[in-house]
N, C-alpha and C positions, 0 to 999 in steps of 0.2 A: 435256725441257717440265716450266716448274715446274706446282706444286701446285695452281693455281686452273686450270690449263685443263684441266681432265682430263675436265669437262663437253662440251667440243667434241670432243675424242681420241673418245670414248665414242661419239658420236651419229654420227660421222663412218662411226665401226667398223660399227654397228648398220645402218647406214641403204646401206650400200656393200654389206653382208652380203643385205639385201634388193629392191634393183634389181636390174635388165638392165643398167644404165647406170652403173656406178659412177665412169668416168670424168667426169663431167657433175654427181657430188654436191659442194654450195658450199654453205661454213657458214660463218659469218661471227656473231662474236662480240663483242655490246657491253655495257659496265656503264657505269648510272647508278644513280638514288638507289632505283629502284624492286628493284634487282636487276642480276642477268645477265637479258639479251634473248638468246638465238641466233635466228637466223633459218638456214631450209634451201633449198636451192633444189635440184629434181633435175630430171631430162628430163623434158617432159610426156608420155611414153609410163609413166612411173613411179610420177604422181603415183599412182594404183588403189591401188601395193603399197603405197605411207608410209600412205594415208588409212587404205584397209583396210574390210570391210564396216561400216558407220553409224560410220565412224568409229574403230573399234575399236584399229585400227594405231596411228592417230596418239594416242589418249588412253595407249594403252600408254606410245610412247616417253616422253610428256610426263610422266607417270606415275615412268617410270625415272629421267629426267633428276631429275627434284625428288629423288629419292632420290641421287642422286648430289651433288644441290646439299648437301642435307642435310649430307652427313658434311663437305662444306668449310664449313659454317655460310653458305649461300647461297642465295638465290630464284633457282632458272633457268626460266626460260618459253620458249616453245618455237613460235615462227611460220611455218607451213608455208607460200611465198610459191608463189604462183599464176602458173602461167608463161602467156605472153602467150597469149593465142588460146584459155586456159581456158574453162571450165563457164559461168563466170558473166559474163564479157565476153557469150559469144555469147549467150548467154538474151536480155540488153537487146539485140542486135541480131535475133535470128533463131531465133525458139523452135525450127523444123524441123531448125539445125544443131547447136540444145543439145541436141535428143533424140538427133540423131546420137553424138554426142559422149555421151550415156551407154550408148547400145547399144554405144559403142566398147571404154567403158570396165568392163563388164560382160562383155564377152566377153575381152578382156585376162586380170580376175580368172579365171576360167576354167584349170584346171589340166590 
């Protein structure tokens, strides 16, 4: 693969190492005048692992992608797609379901 796609390959490698469902990882890469936008889709059960406590894992992944981008003179941004039925859509419909989702995510994070 050409030099310019190392950011996508890098993200796939890191995310697949973190999740329980590596086959469900999808990475889309788009380039525009603002730079590179990489969109990440993962299995809904793996969202907690990708986001991390207080978003620290997601922040670390974004920082690493920016470093990879700087090496190739590109501005790289990461968008993590929220899965269907995610916490935000539940909050607008039913706070009880959202609370259960948070409890489930916290349980999933326990090792």
